[in-house]
Backbone bond lengths (Angstrom), bond angles and torsions (degrees), N, CA, C in turn:
res aa  C-N    CA-C-N  psi(-1)  N-CA   C-N-CA  omega(-1)  CA-C   N-CA-C  phi
1 X - - - 1.460 - - 1.521 109.55 -
2 X 1.370 116.51 127.91 1.458 120.18 -177.91 1.523 110.52 -74.42
3 X 1.329 115.16 149.72 1.458 120.56 -178.49 1.520 109.13 -149.58
4 X 1.333 116.82 158.79 1.456 121.14 176.79 1.529 111.16 -87.18
5 X 1.326 117.17 -5.33 1.460 121.51 178.24 1.533 108.49 -73.68
6 X 1.361 118.14 114.36 1.470 119.90 -176.92 1.520 113.44 -56.12
7 X 1.318 117.23 -38.89 1.461 119.93 -178.25 1.523 110.88 -63.45
8 X 1.314 117.10 -42.77 1.466 120.94 179.57 1.518 110.82 -72.94
9 X 1.327 115.91 -39.05 1.461 120.57 -177.57 1.527 111.28 -61.41
10 X 1.317 117.39 -38.32 1.459 120.99 -176.92 1.520 113.79 -69.87
11 X 1.333 116.93 -8.42 1.457 120.37 178.61 1.530 112.28 -84.52
12 X 1.319 117.07 -9.55 1.463 120.53 -172.83 1.521 110.74 -133.65
13 X 1.328 117.59 127.68 1.457 121.26 177.50 1.533 111.65 -63.54
14 X 1.349 119.62 -47.61 1.467 118.84 177.21 1.532 112.65 -57.32
15 X 1.344 117.15 -37.00 1.461 120.10 178.95 1.518 110.91 -67.18
16 X 1.334 116.90 -37.98 1.467 120.12 178.84 1.529 110.67 -67.20
17 X 1.323 116.38 -39.99 1.461 120.04 177.69 1.527 109.89 -65.26
18 X 1.334 116.97 -41.14 1.460 120.99 177.83 1.523 110.80 -59.22
19 X 1.333 116.23 -40.99 1.465 120.33 178.34 1.524 110.99 -63.45
20 X 1.323 117.11 -38.99 1.469 121.00 178.15 1.528 110.36 -64.21
21 X 1.333 116.68 -44.58 1.459 120.47 178.38 1.526 110.99 -62.39
22 X 1.329 116.25 -36.68 1.462 120.66 178.17 1.530 110.17 -64.18
23 X 1.329 117.13 -40.36 1.464 120.20 178.39 1.530 110.94 -65.34
24 X 1.329 116.71 -37.54 1.464 119.99 176.90 1.525 110.21 -64.09
25 X 1.345 116.42 -41.26 1.468 119.25 177.93 1.524 110.88 -64.13
26 X 1.344 117.20 -35.13 1.460 120.45 176.19 1.533 110.51 -63.76
27 X 1.334 115.78 -40.82 1.463 119.96 178.59 1.528 110.67 -63.26
28 X 1.325 117.04 -41.88 1.460 120.58 178.85 1.522 110.82 -63.12
29 X 1.334 116.59 -43.29 1.465 119.91 178.16 1.521 110.87 -62.91
30 X 1.339 116.70 -38.77 1.464 120.41 178.13 1.526 110.93 -63.35
31 X 1.339 116.69 -43.22 1.459 120.74 179.18 1.527 111.20 -63.32
32 X 1.330 116.50 -40.12 1.464 120.29 178.07 1.522 110.87 -64.58
33 X 1.338 116.71 -43.36 1.467 119.80 179.86 1.529 111.48 -64.85
34 X 1.335 116.37 -43.76 1.462 120.53 -179.07 1.525 111.06 -63.12
35 X 1.336 116.94 -45.20 1.460 120.03 178.94 1.525 110.15 -66.27
36 X 1.322 116.34 -38.30 1.453 120.07 178.85 1.518 112.27 -62.57
37 X 1.311 116.36 -42.83 1.467 120.07 179.13 1.529 110.66 -62.09
38 X 1.318 116.05 -39.38 1.467 120.27 -179.88 1.533 111.36 -68.73
39 X 1.330 116.33 -32.93 1.466 120.75 -176.55 1.520 113.13 -98.33
40 X 1.328 117.12 -2.29 1.460 119.95 -177.27 1.515 112.61 72.45
41 X 1.341 116.12 31.95 1.462 121.37 -178.12 1.526 108.93 -128.53
42 X 1.314 116.09 150.24 1.456 120.10 173.73 1.531 108.43 -83.78
43 X 1.346 117.93 160.83 1.476 118.93 176.22 1.526 112.38 -55.16
44 X 1.331 117.00 -38.56 1.468 119.68 179.36 1.522 111.15 -65.87
45 X 1.322 117.29 -36.02 1.463 120.62 178.68 1.522 111.07 -68.04
46 X 1.341 117.09 -38.00 1.464 120.29 175.90 1.523 110.28 -62.45
47 X 1.335 116.58 -46.21 1.459 120.15 179.58 1.526 111.28 -63.01
48 X 1.334 116.31 -35.72 1.465 120.23 178.56 1.528 110.89 -65.64
49 X 1.323 117.22 -42.96 1.463 120.61 178.47 1.523 111.12 -60.25
50 X 1.333 116.73 -44.74 1.463 120.31 -179.27 1.528 111.01 -68.30
51 X 1.337 116.67 -36.35 1.463 120.54 176.44 1.526 110.14 -61.10
52 X 1.332 116.69 -47.47 1.462 120.34 -176.94 1.528 111.81 -69.23
53 X 1.307 116.90 -23.02 1.470 120.21 177.89 1.516 112.04 -77.18
54 X 1.333 117.63 -33.35 1.459 119.72 -170.78 1.525 116.06 -118.11
55 X 1.320 119.15 -15.05 1.470 119.77 -179.26 1.524 110.49 -74.24
56 X 1.330 116.39 150.67 1.461 118.94 -179.97 1.525 109.41 -63.57
57 X 1.334 118.39 149.06 1.462 122.41 -173.23 1.530 115.13 -51.96
58 X 1.322 117.81 -39.01 1.460 120.68 -174.86 1.515 115.43 -65.51
59 X 1.352 118.31 -16.79 1.465 120.09 -178.59 1.522 112.56 -109.96
60 X 1.328 116.91 9.01 1.465 120.08 177.99 1.525 110.10 -81.91
61 X 1.314 114.87 65.34 1.457 123.15 -179.62 1.527 108.43 -129.75
62 X 1.331 115.77 173.58 1.464 118.86 176.26 1.526 109.80 -60.89
63 X 1.326 116.92 -41.39 1.461 120.57 179.52 1.513 111.94 -63.52
64 X 1.342 116.63 -43.78 1.455 120.55 179.06 1.515 111.93 -64.83
65 X 1.326 115.85 -40.91 1.463 120.02 178.89 1.522 110.79 -67.99
66 X 1.337 116.66 -38.15 1.470 120.02 178.43 1.519 110.76 -61.09
67 X 1.341 116.61 -40.78 1.463 120.53 178.46 1.523 110.34 -64.06
68 X 1.325 117.07 -39.99 1.469 120.54 -179.01 1.525 110.91 -68.23
69 X 1.335 117.21 -40.57 1.456 120.72 -178.35 1.523 112.54 -80.64
70 X 1.344 116.66 -16.22 1.460 119.68 -174.63 1.516 110.59 66.97
71 X 1.336 116.17 36.83 1.463 122.10 -176.05 1.520 110.41 -121.88
72 X 1.323 116.40 168.70 1.456 120.52 177.64 1.519 109.87 -74.73
73 X 1.325 115.04 164.88 1.468 120.68 178.69 1.520 109.83 -61.99
74 X 1.339 116.85 -41.35 1.467 120.79 -178.32 1.527 111.25 -65.08
75 X 1.330 116.57 -44.36 1.466 120.28 179.28 1.524 110.57 -63.42
76 X 1.335 116.28 -41.86 1.458 120.75 -179.49 1.518 110.88 -66.58
77 X 1.311 117.78 -37.51 1.468 121.03 176.12 1.522 110.16 -60.52
78 X 1.335 116.41 -38.02 1.454 120.54 177.49 1.523 112.10 -64.14
79 X 1.330 116.10 -39.78 1.464 120.69 177.15 1.531 109.75 -62.94
80 X 1.334 116.46 -45.96 1.469 120.89 179.77 1.527 110.85 -64.07
81 X 1.330 116.96 -40.63 1.463 120.51 178.95 1.525 111.13 -60.38
82 X 1.337 116.32 -42.66 1.467 120.77 -179.59 1.526 110.73 -64.01
83 X 1.334 116.91 -42.17 1.461 120.48 179.14 1.524 111.35 -68.47
84 X 1.323 116.34 -33.21 1.467 119.93 177.59 1.529 110.50 -67.84
85 X 1.343 116.35 -39.59 1.468 119.36 177.31 1.525 111.65 -64.51
86 X 1.337 116.19 -31.19 1.465 120.63 177.30 1.529 111.65 -81.53
87 X 1.339 116.16 0.53 1.470 123.30 -179.41 1.536 112.05 62.66
88 X 1.333 114.43 34.51 1.466 119.93 178.78 1.528 111.63 -98.97
89 X 1.315 117.29 -18.65 1.465 120.57 175.10 1.514 109.63 -143.56
90 X 1.321 114.55 164.51 1.456 121.22 176.11 1.513 108.43 -139.06
91 X 1.300 116.29 150.58 1.454 122.09 176.37 1.515 109.25 -96.06
92 X 1.334 116.24 136.99 1.462 119.88 175.74 1.525 109.70 -154.30
93 X 1.349 117.04 150.84 1.462 120.69 -177.94 1.522 111.68 -65.97
94 X 1.332 115.31 147.17 1.458 120.79 174.12 1.529 107.60 -69.48
95 X 1.333 119.05 127.48 1.472 121.10 -175.39 1.527 114.01 -52.19
96 X 1.341 117.27 -42.10 1.469 119.29 -176.42 1.522 113.54 -83.77
97 X 1.325 117.75 -10.56 1.464 121.51 177.78 1.526 107.53 -152.68
98 X 1.323 116.41 91.21 1.458 121.22 -171.75 1.531 112.84 -69.89
99 X 1.333 117.22 -5.16 1.461 119.58 174.37 1.519 111.04 -77.57
100 X 1.333 116.00 -19.62 1.461 121.17 179.90 1.523 110.10 -93.65
101 X 1.322 116.17 123.01 1.462 121.03 179.49 1.522 109.20 -94.69
102 X 1.323 115.99 125.39 1.468 121.16 -179.76 1.530 110.10 -103.54
103 X 1.319 114.93 161.41 1.452 122.20 176.97 1.523 108.24 -108.50
104 X 1.314 117.05 122.48 1.456 121.51 -177.12 1.522 109.99 -123.08
105 X 1.327 116.50 136.14 1.454 120.30 175.88 1.525 110.04 -69.32
106 X 1.302 116.34 139.76 1.455 121.03 170.00 1.532 107.95 -81.47
107 X 1.326 117.10 174.66 1.467 120.03 176.41 1.523 109.70 -59.16
108 X 1.331 116.44 -39.82 1.460 120.64 177.72 1.527 110.58 -65.33
109 X 1.338 115.97 -37.95 1.457 120.38 178.94 1.516 112.37 -66.79
110 X 1.341 116.68 -39.83 1.472 120.05 177.75 1.527 110.37 -63.86
111 X 1.327 115.88 -40.35 1.463 119.69 178.21 1.531 110.43 -63.56
112 X 1.342 116.67 -41.98 1.454 120.65 -179.89 1.524 110.40 -65.76
113 X 1.342 116.95 -39.68 1.465 120.76 178.64 1.527 110.59 -62.85
114 X 1.314 116.51 -41.35 1.459 120.51 178.51 1.527 111.18 -63.23
115 X 1.330 116.06 -34.90 1.467 119.97 -176.11 1.523 112.95 -73.10
116 X 1.344 117.52 -19.13 1.474 119.90 -178.37 1.528 112.61 -108.16
117 X 1.331 117.17 5.94 1.463 120.52 -176.17 1.527 113.22 -60.90
118 X 1.313 116.81 -28.90 1.456 119.51 -176.40 1.523 112.59 -92.82
119 X 1.336 116.60 20.65 1.461 120.62 -174.66 1.535 112.79 -58.27
120 X 1.321 117.57 -29.52 1.466 120.85 -178.89 1.537 112.53 -105.17
121 X 1.327 116.01 21.59 1.461 119.51 -176.04 1.529 112.60 -63.44
122 X 1.339 117.12 -29.21 1.469 118.64 179.75 1.524 110.90 -67.92
123 X 1.332 116.20 -35.87 1.467 119.36 176.45 1.525 109.66 -66.95
124 X 1.326 116.22 -42.39 1.459 120.49 178.76 1.530 110.68 -61.77
125 X 1.330 116.52 -40.64 1.461 120.40 179.49 1.528 111.05 -63.94
126 X 1.333 115.96 -38.39 1.465 119.50 178.60 1.525 110.63 -63.96
127 X 1.331 116.27 -40.30 1.469 120.07 178.18 1.521 110.63 -68.45
128 X 1.345 115.81 -40.13 1.466 120.26 -179.02 1.523 112.15 -64.19
129 X 1.331 117.03 -21.57 1.462 120.15 179.90 1.532 112.56 -75.87
130 X 1.326 116.57 -12.82 1.459 120.51 178.79 1.529 110.38 -78.93
131 X 1.318 118.52 153.93 1.469 120.35 172.80 1.528 109.80 -57.42
132 X 1.317 116.73 149.31 1.461 120.92 -175.51 1.528 112.16 -57.39
133 X 1.314 117.11 -39.13 1.469 120.12 179.76 1.528 110.84 -62.31
134 X 1.329 117.04 -38.30 1.463 120.42 178.54 1.530 110.42 -70.34
135 X 1.332 116.88 -36.31 1.461 119.69 176.56 1.528 110.70 -61.75
136 X 1.328 116.32 -42.98 1.461 120.71 -179.77 1.525 110.87 -66.11
137 X 1.332 116.62 -40.86 1.467 120.38 178.51 1.524 110.31 -65.42
138 X 1.332 116.63 -39.76 1.464 121.22 178.21 1.521 110.96 -63.79
139 X 1.335 116.37 -40.76 1.460 120.23 178.72 1.525 111.06 -62.56
140 X 1.336 116.84 -46.67 1.465 120.15 -179.94 1.527 111.12 -61.51
141 X 1.328 115.85 -44.26 1.467 119.57 -178.89 1.519 110.89 -65.81
142 X 1.335 116.47 -43.82 1.466 120.04 -179.22 1.524 111.02 -64.57
143 X 1.329 117.11 -40.68 1.464 120.56 178.70 1.529 110.82 -62.69
144 X 1.316 116.93 -40.41 1.466 120.44 178.95 1.528 110.86 -64.00
145 X 1.333 116.44 -39.70 1.466 120.32 178.63 1.526 110.33 -65.71
146 X 1.340 116.27 -44.47 1.465 120.82 -179.28 1.525 110.73 -61.91
147 X 1.340 116.96 -43.42 1.460 119.96 179.77 1.525 111.30 -62.19
148 X 1.325 116.53 -39.19 1.468 120.55 177.60 1.528 110.36 -64.09
149 X 1.332 117.05 -43.35 1.468 121.42 179.15 1.528 110.99 -68.95
150 X 1.336 115.96 -34.83 1.463 119.87 177.04 1.521 110.92 -64.07
151 X 1.327 116.30 -44.60 1.459 120.69 179.95 1.528 111.56 -62.43
152 X 1.339 115.73 -30.51 1.468 120.20 179.58 1.524 112.36 -84.75
153 X 1.339 116.54 -2.62 1.456 120.04 177.62 1.515 115.27 83.96
154 X 1.341 117.41 16.30 1.463 120.55 -177.16 1.525 113.43 -94.98
155 X 1.319 116.84 -12.42 1.459 119.86 -178.72 1.523 108.16 -148.30
156 X 1.317 115.41 147.68 1.459 120.88 177.35 1.525 108.03 -115.62
157 X 1.310 116.58 120.73 1.458 121.49 -175.06 1.529 110.33 -89.45
158 X 1.317 115.79 128.40 1.461 122.09 175.72 1.531 107.66 -112.00
159 X 1.327 116.43 118.45 1.460 120.68 176.99 1.524 108.72 -141.70
160 X 1.339 115.79 173.30 1.455 121.00 -179.03 1.531 111.00 -80.87
161 X 1.317 114.92 164.05 1.464 121.63 -174.30 1.524 114.32 -62.82
162 X 1.333 117.24 -33.69 1.462 120.38 -166.05 1.521 113.96 -61.27
163 X 1.311 118.81 -24.71 1.461 119.67 178.34 1.512 113.03 -106.18
164 X 1.331 117.23 16.29 1.467 121.72 -174.29 1.531 111.42 -96.41
165 X 1.308 116.29 144.07 1.471 120.99 -179.17 1.531 111.76 -67.85
166 X 1.324 117.89 -21.53 1.466 121.39 -178.88 1.527 112.59 -86.95
167 X 1.327 116.76 -7.78 1.467 120.68 -176.32 1.524 110.73 -83.69
168 X 1.340 116.12 127.47 1.466 122.38 178.17 1.525 108.00 -120.52
169 X 1.306 115.20 104.20 1.465 121.03 -174.37 1.529 111.41 -71.85
170 X 1.323 115.82 134.97 1.472 123.42 176.05 1.526 112.15 51.51
171 X 1.318 116.49 40.38 1.468 120.22 -179.50 1.524 111.97 -68.75
172 X 1.320 117.97 -34.18 1.472 122.07 177.13 1.528 108.53 -146.82
173 X 1.348 116.34 79.27 1.462 122.03 -174.10 1.525 115.53 -61.91
174 X 1.320 117.75 -19.03 1.468 119.98 -178.25 1.529 112.49 -94.12
175 X 1.316 118.03 -4.92 1.469 121.00 -177.31 1.536 109.46 -74.40
176 X 1.336 118.60 122.34 1.468 120.90 -178.85 1.526 113.13 -65.09
177 X 1.332 116.66 -17.92 1.473 119.66 179.41 1.527 112.11 -77.45
178 X 1.330 116.53 -17.04 1.456 120.52 179.43 1.507 111.33 151.36
179 X 1.329 118.01 142.14 1.466 121.12 -176.42 1.524 114.63 -79.52
180 X 1.322 116.86 -20.92 1.464 120.88 -177.54 1.529 110.08 -100.75
181 X 1.323 115.40 177.90 1.464 119.39 -178.48 1.524 110.21 -138.81
182 X 1.320 116.05 138.78 1.456 121.99 173.82 1.527 107.87 -106.05
183 X 1.315 116.19 112.94 1.460 120.25 -178.33 1.526 112.09 -72.64
184 X 1.337 117.27 -20.29 1.464 119.74 -179.55 1.520 110.72 -67.26
185 X 1.352 116.53 -45.12 1.468 120.45 178.94 1.523 111.33 -101.21
186 X 1.357 116.40 -1.34 1.461 123.09 -179.66 1.531 110.90 51.67
187 X 1.330 114.77 57.82 1.465 119.88 -177.95 1.519 110.08 -149.54
188 X 1.352 115.65 154.06 1.462 119.30 175.64 1.529 110.72 -60.89
189 X 1.319 115.07 155.01 1.460 120.27 -175.84 1.522 109.36 -130.90
190 X 1.333 117.34 115.92 1.470 119.72 177.63 1.524 111.38 -65.02
191 X 1.315 115.99 149.79 1.469 121.10 -179.34 1.521 111.97 -54.89
192 X 1.349 116.79 -43.32 1.463 119.57 -174.85 1.519 113.04 -66.12
193 X 1.331 117.72 -23.34 1.457 119.74 -179.26 1.528 112.73 -83.55
194 X 1.315 117.22 -10.62 1.467 119.09 -178.96 1.527 112.15 -73.56
195 X 1.330 117.38 -14.03 1.462 119.88 -178.45 1.523 112.30 -98.04
196 X 1.347 116.92 5.30 1.455 119.92 174.95 1.524 109.93 -91.85
197 X 1.323 115.91 158.00 1.460 121.35 176.82 1.529 109.69 -81.43
198 X 1.326 116.00 140.97 1.460 121.12 -175.44 1.531 110.38 -128.87
199 X 1.350 117.44 134.47 1.464 119.78 -179.82 1.526 113.54 -75.39
200 X 1.326 117.88 -10.03 1.461 121.55 179.38 1.522 111.66 -92.97
201 X 1.314 116.90 8.22 1.461 122.35 -178.21 1.524 112.50 -61.28
202 X 1.327 115.49 130.74 1.469 122.26 172.03 1.529 106.30 -131.74
203 X 1.323 118.79 124.22 1.468 120.32 -177.76 1.514 112.01 -53.54
204 X 1.319 116.66 139.44 1.470 121.37 -178.29 1.514 111.98 -61.63
205 X 1.307 118.07 -25.86 1.464 121.88 -178.10 1.521 112.88 -80.62
206 X 1.348 117.11 -10.93 1.479 119.71 -177.32 1.511 109.93 -81.42
């Protein structure tokens, strides 16, 4: 059992690794706060901008953003309101269902999202300094941990369609709605949407 007590933690390798991962998460939070202070944005606002830049169109809603932030609907609405006041996003109805209000980045919002994309570059640089074999081992181990946490409902994985079990490539190439197919929503999938991150992603190997 993991604990914050150093004496107890040092008795267990998994507990020591957990402590290391916790320190890395602290570093990431620090980087987000520092970049946010420089840009006049909160860490949640930075994450919201990046979510709206890369998430597939159908989940760019308050509900979708709340799931990504792990926050309540009310808290997420506050984040969206703040970004709207800064003219970084706008609300507009989903074309195919005008009852659903989506969150869209403005030109200013896209520029701001681009400016904060490298917020975790120091962490990436630290990983890049490791030998390639260690980087690959770290990736495999981290992916296994994430999948375990995902199965337990503690994390929601957002990835692109191409590695997803629900993705069917070139299922109907002549369909004007899209040449591919998403079995999760049972609908055609346009090529351009396959490069967005999706919360319904399940690895094809699972």
